[in-house]
ROTIDREN-34627 format. One line per 3 residues: number of its first residue (from 0); their letters; for each residue x, y, z of N, C-alpha, C. Coordinates in Angstrom, 2 decimals. Atoms other than C-alpha are relative to their C-alpha. Last residue first. Example, Ala and Ser with C-alpha at 12.3 -4.5 7.8 and 13.67 -1.06 7.14 Angstrom:
<recs>
1> SA> -0.82,-1.19,-0.06,13.67,-1.06,7.14,-0.77,1.09,0.73  0.89,-1.19,0.00,12.30,-4.50,7.80,0.90,1.20,0.00
</recs>
This chain:
<recs>
145> GHR> 1.44,0.23,-0.02,-11.56,17.43,-3.38,-0.45,-0.83,-1.16  0.30,1.01,-1.02,-7.80,16.99,-3.15,-1.50,-0.32,0.03  -0.57,1.30,0.36,-7.03,18.72,-6.42,-0.33,-1.08,1.01
142> ADW> 0.54,0.53,1.26,-9.41,21.61,-5.92,0.55,-1.38,-0.32  1.39,0.36,-0.21,-8.57,22.21,-2.25,-0.61,-0.64,-1.27  0.07,1.17,-0.88,-4.84,22.15,-2.88,-1.44,-0.50,0.13
139> SVF> -0.55,1.14,0.71,-5.04,24.53,-5.85,-0.12,-1.28,0.82  0.95,0.33,1.07,-7.34,26.97,-4.06,0.47,-1.24,-0.76  1.20,0.58,-0.61,-5.13,26.87,-0.95,-1.01,-0.43,-1.07
136> GSL> -0.34,1.33,-0.49,-1.93,27.40,-2.93,-1.21,-0.70,0.60  -0.05,0.86,1.19,-3.50,30.30,-4.84,0.37,-1.43,0.40  1.33,0.16,0.59,-4.50,31.87,-1.52,0.02,-0.91,-1.22
133> FAG> 0.94,0.76,-0.82,-1.22,31.27,0.32,-1.31,-0.27,-0.73  1.04,-0.88,-0.54,1.17,32.41,-2.43,-1.03,-0.85,0.75  1.22,-0.19,0.79,4.24,30.29,-2.96,-0.96,0.95,0.68
130> GGI> -0.01,-1.27,0.72,7.71,30.68,-1.43,-1.22,0.23,-0.88  -0.20,0.20,1.43,8.10,27.03,-0.50,-0.03,1.26,-0.83  -1.22,0.75,0.30,8.65,27.48,3.22,0.31,-0.04,-1.50
127> RAY> -1.10,-0.32,-0.93,6.16,30.14,4.35,1.32,-0.64,-0.43  -0.28,-1.44,0.04,3.71,30.11,1.45,1.23,0.33,0.83  -0.47,-0.30,1.35,3.85,26.32,1.02,0.36,1.48,-0.13
124> AAS> -1.36,0.53,0.13,3.59,25.80,4.75,0.59,0.36,-1.35  -0.83,-0.79,-0.90,0.56,28.09,5.01,1.46,-0.45,-0.10  -0.20,-1.30,0.63,-0.93,26.45,1.94,0.85,0.92,0.86
121> ALV> -0.93,0.12,1.13,-0.43,22.97,3.36,0.30,1.35,-0.63  -1.32,0.42,-0.48,-2.03,23.72,6.73,1.03,-0.01,-1.13  -0.54,-1.12,-0.80,-4.93,25.69,5.25,1.41,-0.34,0.48
118> GSV> -0.38,-1.07,0.92,-5.46,23.02,2.60,0.57,1.21,0.72  -1.34,0.32,0.48,-5.43,20.26,5.21,0.51,1.07,-0.96  -0.94,0.02,-1.13,-8.36,21.89,6.96,1.43,-0.26,-0.48
115> ACA> -0.16,-1.38,-0.49,-10.23,22.78,3.76,1.03,0.05,1.12  -0.79,-0.74,1.00,-9.62,19.37,2.20,0.22,1.44,0.43  -1.38,0.45,-0.07,-10.80,17.64,5.38,0.90,0.76,-0.98
112> VLT> -0.59,-0.54,-1.23,-14.01,19.68,5.54,1.49,-0.34,0.06  -0.03,-1.46,0.13,-14.88,18.95,1.90,0.65,0.66,1.22  -1.06,-0.33,0.96,-13.90,15.31,2.30,0.11,1.50,-0.17
109> SST> -1.27,0.09,-0.72,-16.02,15.00,5.44,1.18,0.31,-0.92  -0.12,-1.12,-0.94,-19.05,16.31,3.54,1.32,-0.04,0.77  -0.09,-1.28,0.70,-18.55,13.96,0.59,0.20,1.16,0.97
106> AVG> -1.27,-0.07,0.72,-17.77,10.84,2.60,0.17,1.35,-0.69  -1.07,-0.15,-1.00,-20.62,11.46,5.02,1.35,0.14,-0.71  0.12,-1.32,-0.63,-23.10,12.04,2.20,1.12,0.27,0.99
103> GLE> -0.34,-1.02,0.99,-21.93,9.05,0.18,-0.04,1.40,0.58  -1.44,0.06,0.21,-21.98,6.81,3.25,0.45,1.06,-1.00  -0.59,-0.71,-1.13,-25.53,7.93,4.03,1.52,0.04,-0.14
100> TWR> 0.38,-1.41,0.19,-26.59,6.87,0.55,0.60,0.85,1.12  -0.83,-0.62,1.03,-24.59,3.66,0.91,-0.36,1.45,-0.28  -0.66,-1.20,-0.54,-26.13,2.69,4.27,0.78,0.78,-1.06
97> RPD> 1.04,-0.88,-0.54,-28.68,0.13,2.99,0.59,1.31,0.52  0.60,-0.80,1.06,-25.91,-1.39,0.84,-1.09,0.95,0.49  1.46,0.14,-0.10,-24.02,-2.51,3.98,-0.67,0.90,-1.05
94> RIN> 0.43,1.03,0.96,-20.34,-2.78,2.94,-1.53,-0.20,0.01  0.13,-0.60,1.33,-19.40,0.52,4.60,-0.45,-1.00,-1.06  -0.02,1.09,0.97,-20.11,-0.96,8.03,-0.24,0.58,-1.40
91> PVK> -1.01,1.00,-0.35,-19.12,1.67,10.62,0.11,-1.16,-1.00  0.42,1.17,0.77,-21.06,4.44,8.87,1.02,-1.12,0.24  1.40,-0.14,0.42,-20.94,7.55,11.11,-0.54,-1.24,-0.73
88> WRV> 0.86,-0.38,-1.12,-17.75,6.85,13.09,-1.47,-0.01,-0.41  0.04,1.13,-0.95,-15.88,4.94,10.37,-0.95,0.29,1.15  0.74,1.12,0.62,-16.83,7.59,7.80,-0.11,-1.16,0.97
85> AGA> 1.43,-0.36,0.11,-15.80,10.48,10.02,-0.81,-1.14,-0.58  0.60,-0.03,-1.34,-12.50,8.84,10.99,-1.49,0.31,-0.04  0.15,1.39,-0.46,-11.62,7.93,7.39,-0.66,-0.05,1.37
82> VIL> 0.97,0.73,0.84,-12.32,11.47,6.18,-0.23,-1.40,0.53  1.32,-0.63,-0.12,-10.63,13.35,9.03,-1.04,-0.80,-0.78  0.59,0.31,-1.30,-7.72,10.90,9.22,-1.39,0.60,0.17
79> VEV> 0.39,1.41,-0.01,-6.99,11.13,5.49,-0.69,-0.36,1.31  1.15,0.14,0.90,-6.95,14.93,5.60,-0.54,-1.43,0.01  1.13,-0.66,-0.69,-4.65,15.00,8.61,-1.26,-0.17,-0.83
76> IDA> 0.43,0.95,-1.03,-2.41,12.48,6.81,-1.15,0.57,0.82  0.71,1.11,0.63,-2.23,14.72,3.75,-0.55,-0.98,1.03  1.31,-0.54,0.37,-1.33,17.72,5.90,-0.83,-1.07,-0.69
73> LAL> 0.80,-0.03,-1.22,1.46,15.60,7.40,-1.40,0.56,-0.29  0.41,1.39,-0.25,2.75,14.88,3.88,-0.83,-0.09,1.28  1.05,0.33,0.97,2.74,18.62,3.15,-0.48,-1.44,0.18
70> VVA> 1.22,-0.72,-0.36,4.65,19.33,6.38,-1.14,-0.32,-0.97  0.58,0.55,-1.25,7.24,16.61,5.77,-1.33,0.68,0.32  0.46,1.37,0.28,7.93,17.57,2.13,-0.70,-0.59,1.22
67> LLP> 1.25,-0.12,0.75,8.12,21.27,3.05,-0.57,-1.38,-0.29  1.02,-0.51,-0.93,10.74,20.50,5.70,-1.35,0.12,-0.69  0.41,0.95,-1.05,12.76,18.27,3.37,-1.11,0.51,0.91
64> QGT> 0.12,-0.83,-1.20,12.82,20.56,0.30,-0.53,-0.86,1.15  -1.31,-0.16,-0.61,14.11,18.53,-2.67,0.00,0.87,1.25  -0.29,-1.40,-0.33,10.85,19.17,-4.46,1.40,0.22,0.54
61> SLL> 0.53,-0.98,0.94,10.10,15.96,-6.36,0.46,1.42,0.29  -0.56,0.27,1.33,12.20,13.33,-4.64,-0.42,1.05,-1.02  -1.43,-0.27,-0.11,11.32,14.89,-1.29,0.68,-0.22,-1.36
58> RAL> -0.19,-1.45,0.07,7.66,14.96,-2.24,1.47,0.38,0.07  0.44,-0.46,1.32,7.56,11.25,-3.03,0.24,1.50,-0.15  -0.98,0.42,0.99,9.65,10.41,0.06,-0.38,0.51,-1.40
55> VGA> -1.22,-0.79,-0.20,7.45,12.46,2.38,1.02,-0.35,-1.08  0.25,-1.36,0.44,4.28,10.93,0.94,1.22,0.90,0.13  0.09,0.03,1.47,5.60,7.39,1.28,-0.21,1.40,-0.55
52> LLG> -1.35,0.20,0.52,6.67,8.06,4.86,0.01,-0.01,-1.52  -0.77,-1.22,-0.28,3.26,9.49,5.72,1.40,-0.12,-0.59  0.46,-1.02,0.94,1.43,6.60,4.05,0.77,1.30,0.16
49> AVL> -0.48,0.41,1.33,3.53,4.07,5.98,-0.40,1.03,-1.06  -1.45,-0.23,0.00,2.91,5.96,9.23,0.58,-0.36,-1.37  -0.19,-1.45,0.07,-0.80,6.07,8.43,1.48,0.36,0.00
46> YWR> 0.25,-0.40,1.39,-0.82,2.34,7.66,0.19,1.51,-0.18  -1.11,0.51,0.80,0.83,1.60,10.99,-0.18,0.39,-1.47  -1.22,-0.77,-0.26,-1.55,3.86,12.92,1.15,-0.45,-0.87
43> WFR> -0.12,-1.22,0.79,-4.58,2.34,11.23,1.33,0.71,0.20  -1.19,0.07,0.85,-4.10,-1.15,12.65,0.27,1.31,-0.76  -1.18,0.19,-0.83,-6.49,-0.74,15.62,1.29,-0.09,-0.81
40> TPR> -0.54,-1.28,-0.46,-9.09,0.71,13.28,1.28,-0.16,0.80  0.38,-0.36,-1.38,-9.66,-2.66,11.61,0.72,1.27,0.45  -0.81,0.62,-1.04,-9.03,-2.56,7.84,-0.53,0.38,1.38
37> SLL> 0.12,1.45,0.20,-11.19,-1.88,4.77,0.79,-0.78,1.06  1.38,0.41,-0.26,-11.78,1.71,5.86,-0.22,-1.49,-0.22  0.29,-0.04,-1.44,-8.03,2.25,6.12,-1.39,-0.53,0.29
34> WGV> -0.77,1.07,-0.65,-7.42,1.08,2.54,-0.32,-0.05,1.50  0.64,1.28,0.34,-10.19,3.29,1.19,0.69,-1.17,0.68  1.28,0.03,-0.74,-8.75,6.29,3.04,-0.71,-1.33,-0.26
31> LLG> -0.30,0.30,-1.39,-5.27,5.46,1.69,-1.26,-0.04,0.86  -0.42,1.40,-0.07,-6.53,5.31,-1.89,0.27,-0.41,1.45  1.22,0.80,0.18,-8.36,8.59,-1.45,0.30,-1.49,0.08
28> NGF> 0.77,-0.07,-1.25,-5.20,10.16,-0.05,-1.28,-0.82,-0.09  -0.56,0.86,-1.05,-3.09,8.93,-2.96,-0.79,0.00,1.28  0.85,1.16,-0.24,-5.36,10.49,-5.59,0.49,-0.90,1.13
25> WAA> -0.58,0.74,-1.12,-4.05,14.03,-5.99,-0.93,-1.16,0.35  0.85,1.15,-0.37,-4.56,16.20,-9.05,0.70,-0.77,1.10  1.39,-0.30,0.36,-3.27,19.65,-10.07,-0.95,-1.14,0.33
22> ALE> 0.55,0.90,1.02,0.06,19.25,-8.24,-1.48,0.29,-0.23  0.43,1.26,-0.60,1.24,22.32,-6.30,-0.61,-0.85,-1.10  1.43,0.18,-0.31,3.01,24.92,-8.36,-0.19,-1.28,0.80
19> GPG> 0.41,-0.83,-1.13,6.59,26.23,-8.55,-1.46,-0.12,0.38  -1.07,-0.43,-0.89,7.17,24.78,-12.03,-0.53,0.92,1.11  -0.99,-0.82,0.66,3.97,23.30,-13.42,1.07,0.39,0.98
16> RSV> -0.32,-1.31,-0.56,2.02,20.47,-11.94,1.04,0.70,-0.85  1.16,-0.90,-0.15,0.13,17.40,-13.05,0.34,1.33,0.65  0.80,-0.20,1.22,2.69,15.03,-14.54,-1.10,1.04,0.14
13> HLL> -0.77,-0.22,1.22,5.56,15.02,-12.06,-0.85,0.28,-1.23  -0.84,-1.18,-0.18,3.75,15.47,-8.76,0.76,0.33,-1.29  0.85,-1.18,0.13,1.10,13.05,-9.98,0.79,1.29,0.21
10> LWD> 0.43,-0.14,1.39,3.73,10.36,-10.55,-0.83,1.27,-0.19  -1.15,-0.44,0.78,5.30,10.91,-7.13,-0.39,0.24,-1.45  -0.33,-1.38,-0.39,1.96,10.69,-5.33,1.13,0.55,-0.87
7> LLG> 1.08,-0.83,0.51,0.96,7.54,-7.24,0.25,1.47,0.31  -0.14,-0.09,1.45,4.32,5.96,-6.57,-1.07,0.89,-0.62  -1.19,-0.78,0.32,4.14,6.78,-2.87,0.20,0.17,-1.50
4> VLI> 0.28,-1.40,-0.33,0.56,5.55,-2.51,1.19,0.88,-0.39  1.01,-0.48,0.94,1.38,2.30,-4.34,-0.32,1.48,0.25  -0.66,-0.15,1.30,4.58,1.76,-2.37,-0.97,0.55,-1.03
1> AM> -0.87,-1.18,-0.07,2.77,2.46,0.90,0.71,0.22,-1.33  0.83,-1.18,0.00,0.00,0.00,0.00,0.87,1.25,0.00
</recs>
């Protein structure tokens, strides 16, 4: 899972962004959320650490800025935790077809909140460390993660 998330993150960093920009698409977090929701909660910490390390490595290979790589990967993990935690709390059995409408609502609303929260963290780091603009960074992050 970590290799898949890391490769997906690295690939998107290379094909979906221009110089000095955040990537225009991001799918690794959705993959990690799905993985977590298919596993018992007691194992999440290990998968989150693996996802964090994969995200740091992918960004480090792409940006060469260690501090920015760590902070952006942490913002990703915050996003993943918000979505996976909300879904697990509100719809514990995602395989129950009677709950799929509710699952869609919870997943959508928690994704919007998670993207906003992680977007503020990432955009602040990108503006402070990476030299980008906060507002354009936030809009880019929110759009690609949502």
